[in-house]
N, C-alpha and C positions, 0 to 999 in steps of 0.2 A: 314562389315566395318573392317578395320585394327585398332586394339587397341594395342598401344605400352605399356601402363601401366595402371593398375587399382590400385589406391592408397588409403589407409585409412590414414587420416591426411594429412597435407601439408608438402612438403620438408623442410629441408633435410631428406634423407632416413635413417631409422634405419636398416631395413632388407628388402630384396627383393628376390623373387624366380621366375625364368622364367619358364613358362609352355607353350609349343608350341611357339607362337610368342609374348606372352604377359607377362610382368613382374607384379607380384602381390607383392605390397610393403606395409610396415608399416613405417610411417614417424613421425618426431619429433613433429610437431605442431598439436595437437589433435583438429583440427578445420575442421570438415566435412571430405571431401575426394574429389577425382578427377578421371576422366577417360581421359587419354591422347591418342587421336586418330588421325589418318591421316587426315589432312585437317583442324584441329582446331588450333594447335600450330603455324603452318606456312602455311597459306592458299595460299601464293604467290609462293611456291615452284612448280617446274615442276611436281614432283610426285603427289602432292596434286591436281593439276589441271587435270592430265591425268589418274591416277589410278581409276579403278572401285571400289576399296575398300575405296576411299576417302569420307569423310563427305560431301565434296562439290558436289560429283556426285550423291548424293541421292536426291530424290524428296523433294520439299519444305515441304510437309506434314510430311515426315519422319524426316526431320531435325528439324522441330518444335517439334515433339514428342520426339526426342532424347534430345533436349535442355531442355525439360520439365521433362525428366525422373527422375532426382534427386529430384525435387520438389514433383512430384507425389508419389515417394516412401516415402518421408518424411511424406506426408499427409496420405498415406495408413498405414504406421507404427503407426502414432499417432492415427488413427481411430481404428486400431486393439487393441492397448494398452489401449485406453480409454474405448472401448467396454468391454474388459476383466475386466478392473478396475471397471467399473460401475456394472458389473455382480457380482464380488466378494465383492465389497464395498470399495471405496476409499474416503478419505477426499475431500471435494470440493476444487477446485483450487481458493483460495482467493488471488487475485492480488491487487485489489484496495479497498479503504475504502467502496465504494458502495457494493462490493461483501461481505464485512464483515457485513455491516448493513443488507443486504438481507439475509445472513445466520442466523443472529440473529432473524430476523422477521419470517423466515421459521422454526426456531427451530433446525437448524443444528449446530449452534454455541451457546452453552449454556453459559450464563454469569450471574453474580450476582454483584451488587454494593458492594464495599468493598475490603478487602485484603485477598484473599483466597490462601492457600498454594497449589501450582500447582505441585511441586516436592520437594522431600527431598533426598539429596545425602546420600547414605548409609554410616554409621559410621562417618558422619560429626558432627560438633558441634551441629547443629540443631537436628539431628537424636538422638544423645546421650541425648540431653536435653528433648526430648519427643515430638517434632513436628511430625505431620502426615499429609499426603496429605488430603486436604479437610478442614483443620482447618482454621477458620477465625480469623485473628489477629485484635483485637479490639484496643489495645493501647500498648504503650511501656513506661515504667516508669511513668504510670499514664496519659500520653498524648495520646489522640486519634489520630489514623492515618486517615488523611483526604486528603492529597495531594499525587500526584504521586511520588514525590521525597522523601516522608517520609520514605518509605521502604529502599531506597538506602543509607540512613544514619544510618541504624540500627547497623552497625558494629562498630560505634564509641564508645569508652570506653571499660572498662574491664568487667563490669557486667551490665546486662539488665534484666528487669522483664517485661514479656509480658502477657497481658490479652488475652486469646484465647477462642473462642467458638468452642467446639469440634463438630464432626459430629452428636453426639447424642443430641446436644442442650445444654449440660451442659457447664458452664463456668469454665475454669481452669487457673491457673497462672503458667507460665514456666519461670524459671530463667536460663539465659544463661551466662556462663563465657567464654569470648572470649579467645581462645588460639592462634588464627592466624587471618589473614585478611578475611578469608572466613567463612561465616555462614553456607553455604551448603544448603541454602533455596532458592527456586525459586518461584516467583509469575509471572503469565502471566497477566500483567496489561495493561490496555488500557484506554486512556483518552476519554471516551465516551461522545459525544455531548448529552446534555439533556436540558430540559426546566426548569428553576428555577423560583419559585413563590416568589413574593415580594409584600408587602403592601396590604394584604388582609383586606378590610374594615370591621370593626366590624358591625355585623348585616346583612351583605350581604348574598346572597344565598350561595356563596362559603364559607363564614365563618361558616354558619349554618351547612353545610355538613361536616365541620371539617378541611378544608384546612387552613394552617397556613403559615406565613412568613418563608421562608427558605426551604419549601418543594420542592422536585425535582420530576417532573412528569416522571414516568417510563412507565406506560401503560395507555391507554384510551380505555375502553371496550375491554380489552385483547390484544390490538394492541400496539406493541413497539413504543414509541415516542422518536425521536432523535432531531427533529427540530420544531420550533414554527409553521411553516406552516402545518406540519403534525398534530399537536395538534388542530389547528384551523379547519382544514378539518374534523377531528374526532368529534369535538364539534358540528359542523354544521350538521353532518350526523344523529345525534340521539337526542332524547328528554331528556333521562336520561342517564348519563354516569357513568360507573364504573371506578374509578381511582385507580391506584397503585402509591403511592408516597414514596420517600425515606426521612425519617425523623430521625435524630439523630442515624444513624446506623441501622435503622430497616425499613422494608417494612410495610406500613400502607395502608389499603383499605378504599376508600371513594367513594362518588358520587358527580357529579358537572354538570355545564351547559355551556354558550357561550359568544360571541360578543366583538369587540376590536377596539382600536386606537393605535397610535404609539408615543413613546418618546425615550429618549436615556439614557443608563446606562453604567457605567464602569464595564466591565465583568472581567477585570484582571489588575493588576498593576505590571509593570516590577520591579523586585528587584533592589534596588540601583538607581532607576530613580529619576528625580526631583519630579515626582508626589508622589512617596513613601515618599521622604524626606519632602514634604510639608504636608503630612497627608491624601491624598486621599486614599480611600479604594475600593476594589471590592464590587459592590452592590450599590455604591453611584449613585443616579439619578442626572444627570447634568441638572441644571435649566438654568444657563446662564454662559457666558464667557465674561468678560469685559463689562457687561451690555447687551450683545446681547442674546436674548432668544433662547434656544436650543429646537428644535422639532424633529430633526433627527440626527443619529450618524454621518452622513457625514458632518454636520455643525460643529461638534467639530473639525474635521480635518481641514476643510476650515478656520475656525476662528483662530485656533492655528498656522497654517502655514502662513497665510496672515497677521497676526498682526505685527505691527511695534514695539510692546512692547516686551521686553525680559521677563517681569514678567506679568503673566496673572492672573486675579481674577476669580476663579472658585466658583460659588455658587452651592451647591449640597444639595439634600434632603436625609437625613439619619435617619431612625427610627422615622419618623414623624416630625423631626426638620430640620431647614435650617442652613447650615454652610458655611462659606466663607474661602477660601484658596488661598494664593498667591503662584503661581507655576512658577518657573523660567524655561524657555525653555532650552533644552540641545543644544549641538553643532550642532546637526542635525535639530534643529528647532522644535523638538517634546518634549513632556513631559513624555512619557513612560507609556501610558495607552492603553488598548484595550477596544473598545466600541461595544455595541450591541443594537438592537432594544428592547425597553421596551414596551411590548404590553399590553394595558390597556383593561380590561373587564368590562362589565356592568357599563359603564360610570365611570371608574376608581375605581370600587369596588375591583378590583384585578389587579395586573400587573405581567408580566413574562418576562424573558429574556433568551437568549441562552448562555449556558456555558458548562463546561465539568465536568463530575463526574468520579472519578477513579473507574474503573470496572475491575473485574477479569474474565478472560476466564476460565471456568471450564473444558470444553470438546468440541471438534469438532467432531461431529458424522459423520460416513462415509455415502456417498451417494450411494445407492444401487438400481438397477433396475433389472427387470426380463430379460429373454433371448431376448424377442422382444423389450423391452423398452431400453435396454442398447445401441444398435446401434443408436437409435434416439437421446438419450442423448449425445452420443459421437459426432454426427454430430452437434448438437446445441453447444456443448462445443468448437468444432473446429472452428465454425463460430465466436463465441464470442472471443476466444483467438486470432484468426487470425487478426481480426480488431484491437484488443488491441496491438498485436505485431507490426503491421504496423504503428500504431500511435506512439509507442515507438521508432521505427526505424526513423520515421520522426523527432521526438524530438531529437534523437541522432545526426542526420545530421544537424538539426537546431542549436544545441548547439555547434557543431564543427565549423560551418560557422560563427555564430555570436560572439562566445567567444573564439573559439579555444580550448575548453576543452571538455573532454569526461565525461559524467555523471557517478557518482559513482554507479549508479544502473545497469550499464552495466558490465557483467562478461565475462572474457576470459577463456582460457584453465585452468589456475590455479584456478580461482574462481569456475569454473564448477567442477573441481576435488574436491575442498573443499566441495561444496554443495553435490556432489555425496556421499562423505563420511558421511555427516550428514544424508542424506536420507537412506543410507544403515543401519545406526544405528536405524532409526525409524521403519524399517521393509519392508517387500516385497511390500505391497500396496503403500507405499510412494515412493519406487523406480519406480514402474510402473507409478505412477502419474508424477514423475519428468522426466522420459525418454520420456513420451508422450509430455510433455510441451517442452522439449529440441528439440525433433524431429520436432515438429510443428514450433518452433521458427526458426530453421535452414531452414525449408522449406519456410516460409514467407520471411525471410531475403534473401534467395537465389533467390527468384522470383522478387526482387526489380530491377527496370530498371537501374542498375549500371554496367558499364563496368567490365568485368571479371567474373561477376556473371551470372548465367543462365538467369536471367531476362534481363541482358544487351544484351546477344546474341539473345534473343527472340525479342528485339526491332529491331535489324537489319533484322531478318527474317520476321517480320511483315511489315517492310519497303519494303522488296522485294515483299511480298504478295500484298501490296496495290499498289505499283508503277509498278510492273511487271519487274523490273530490279534490279540486284544485287548491293549492296553498294560497294563503293571503298574498296577493300580488304586491301590495305596498311593502309588506315585510320582506318578501323575497328581493324586491328591487333595492331596498335599504341595505340588506345583508350583502348583496353583490357589490354595491357601491363601496361599502366599508372594506370588503375583501379586496377590491381593486386598489383602494388607497393603500392598504397594508402591503400589497404586492409591489406597488410603486416605491414605497418606503424601503422594502427589502432590496429592490433593485438598486436604489440609490446607495444603501449601505454596502452592498456587495461590490458595486462599481468603485466606491471609495476605497475599499480594501484592495481591489485589483490595482488601482492606480498607486496606492502606497507600496504594494509589493513590486510593481513595475519600476517605480522610482528608486526603491531601496535595493 
């Protein structure tokens, strides 16, 4: 076949060198590449229709193979990179929260409740004060750190006194005199979903084994617990259960048992909301609203939004007592609370609800396989990430069609360059992982049935294979031209978003 140009990136051209009859070029837009060949750009020309070197003169099988060539190379490159990466050891590709939870359960992502120092910038204020990686910050100026936002207000004021638990287990006090806006201290924090215990009945089995109000379930029989359903299943699977709970900044080991009903509890109150102004607190069990009994969280939303009254009477249970609050609805018709299932055990001898516990990521261990296991792991990872990339592409198109906006999670050339810089700083294994993900994402994106992409050309070839006749060349060329224009517009929009994010 006659190839006019083999280009890295998309035009306009930066540099080109002609060798024999083909120009090898480097182009300004670093978004994949292209092969310009006879019979592709202008299939209606007489030369494209007559020349034996034309794409149109090749057999259907060869045309399908050629149209798939770029995608196949992306997949092969991703396979080779992932195989090599799993052989030398790379961090798992954590894309979704489910990946993160699975990593925690499998022991690849090491976490601990609380505020652990993940990194200390050399010669920073924190470094000079005596902070070290692995320190657990217990309190600041006598106030315990409990919420995710607590750490990010640490730089307020001229002087601060931190209570810190060192790696040796000893407690130390570190005074910091702020000289600029940067503390130079990084924490890898995550709002981890956990199950919170409330209203442990005195004398019940749970009380006897030591479970108390405010305890947070971390593990049941050694299994990490994030959601209530997981705890329920764990309780039902065994007779005697080993519990790890978080209590007053410490891990406590207990044993416990099973069985449940449902109620409704306020899991969080929005700052500055009508609910906060009225006095409602996280952990309040909602008994009734305007005299209507509440048995499910969904009923709180239904009664709040459907009521004709601007002021709602909330009856809540708190610390064994009942309290009434008059809550005025906001302009949106809501009061500013989050609600969750309150699950009752042993005929209400104990209750629990789902909330979040500020947790530190201590380390992400590399995933490593042997010579024979690495290829199998690479295939499994390609399958998983291909499905995920296709779903993300679907969401991208859906967002453009429904709202006319491009998701901030989509990165273009500038964003990819920025991420590449970050991964280069992290080391060789991180670069391998990123290049594999990038190659795979390009391959999956390119196979989508959209005009101008390889997947769009394959649609017309498959039409020919099924019907036995070639599609209208003028129509196909017009659709590919429109598709190319739309893709360039998308790249421009995404690049603009990248620059805005970079600047801000």
